[in-house]
N, C-alpha and C positions, 0 to 999 in steps of 0.2 A: 504494500500500500504506500502511496505517496504521503498521505497524511492520515494519522489516527487521532481522532478527537474524543476525549473522555470528559464529558461535562457532568460530573457526578461527585458526590460527597467523598472526601478522603479524610483520613485521620492519621497524622504522624505522631508517633509516641517514641520518646527517647528509649534507648536500650536495644532489646532484641529486634531485628528487622521484621520478624514475623508478627510483631505487635502492631505495626503500621499497615494500613490498607487503603485501597480504593474500592468503594462500594460499587459492585456491579448489580445487575437486576436481582439475582437471587443468591449471590455469593460475594466473597471478598477476595480481591486480588491483593495478596500480601506483597510488601516491599521486596522480600527475598524471592518472590516468584517472577519478577519482571524479566530477569535474565533468561528465563526458560521459554519465553514467548516466541523466540525466533525472529525478532524484529531486526536482526542484523543480517539476514540472509534471504533476499536482498535487503539492504538497509532501508528502514523507514526514513523518509526525508524529514518529516516533522511530526512530533508527538505534541498534541495540544492538551494540556491539563488545565481546563479553564475554571475549575471550581476549587474552593478551599485554598489553603496555603501550601500548595504543592511544591514550592521552591524553597521551603524551609526544611532544615534538617538538624543534625547534631554532629558530634565528633565522628560517629561511625558512618553517617550518610550526610555529608556536609550540605548538599543541595537537595536533600529529600528525594521525593519521587522524580523530580526533574533530573537530578544528577544520576540516579540509578537508571533512568531511561537512556541517558547518553552512554553510561557504562554497559548497558545491554545492547548497544549497537545502533541506537537511533542517532541520526546525524545531528538533529537539533531538537530541543524541547522548549516549548513555550509554557510557562507556568506562572503562578501568582505567589506573591509574597504575603498576602493577607486575604481574608474573606472579603469579597467585594460585593458590589451591587449586581443583581441579576440584569438590570436594565443596562448598566454600564458595560457588563461583560458581553451581552448580546450585541450591543452597538460596536464595541471595539472588535470583536471577533468577526462580525459581519464585514466591517470595513477592511480588516486584515486580510480576509480571504479574497476580497476584490484587489487589494494592493499586491498580494502575492502573484497575481497574474502578470504584473508588469515590473515589479521591483527586481533589481538584479540580485539582491540578497535578502534573506528572510528577516534579518535584523533591521534592514532599511524599511521593509514593509511594515513592521511593528512601529518603527519610529514615525513613519508617515501617518499611520492610523492614530497614534497618540497626538501628533501635532494637529491633525484634523479635529480631534476632540477638544484640544486646548483652544483652538480658534473658533469653536462653536459650530463647526461645519457638520458635526454628527449630533443629531438630536431626535427626540421623539415628539412628533407634532401631528395632531388630528388623526391619531390612530395609525400613523406611519413612522417607520424608522427611516430617517433621511441621512444619507452619507454623501460625500462629494460626488460619487459616481453612481449611486443607486438610490432608489426610493422603494421601500418594501411595505406593503400593507400588512399590518399585524392581524393575526386572527383575533376574534372577539375575546378569547380567553386571555390574550396578552395585551389588549388595548390598555394603555396607561395614560395618565394625565400628561399634558404637554410638559416636556422636560428638557432642559439643556444639560449637557454632560461634560462641561468644561472643568469642573472641580477635579483635582488629582485623585480623589477617592474613586472616581469612575474608571480611570485609565492607568494610573501610575503603578498599580500592583504587579503588572505583567512584565516579565523579563524573559529573555531567550538565552539559553546556554547551549554550548556545543559549537558545531560548525555553523557560522552565520550564513553561509551560501546555501 
């Protein structure tokens, strides 16, 4: 796969890697199981861990799930440093995927999406998610009040590690 995106709860606990997990539908993917997934053959280009604080770790796993993903053979991992806003995450990731189509490197795509949010070019208005290159009607379950997403709370948690290309 070019991109694997896991938008689900995760729990990082210091100590034994088996104590930390990403919640799947009906099971838990433990931190110590990531290397067994075969994401290195062929290498996954980008692992997106868009929920929770998946870029935080401890002395045994310095960059948490994001770092273990790279050690497991994923070329780059996008992860967050803190629990963020669902609206901000939806907006940033939507714009990021658009930027990835034209950006020469993944880190630049993330940077461009974050800049667009800072400038107020990514927002939720009249039931639509508006980005510089797209306008998406949200389903009724996701319709939110009009909202600008300029505050760092909405975009600054995300970082990319590994190979930026």
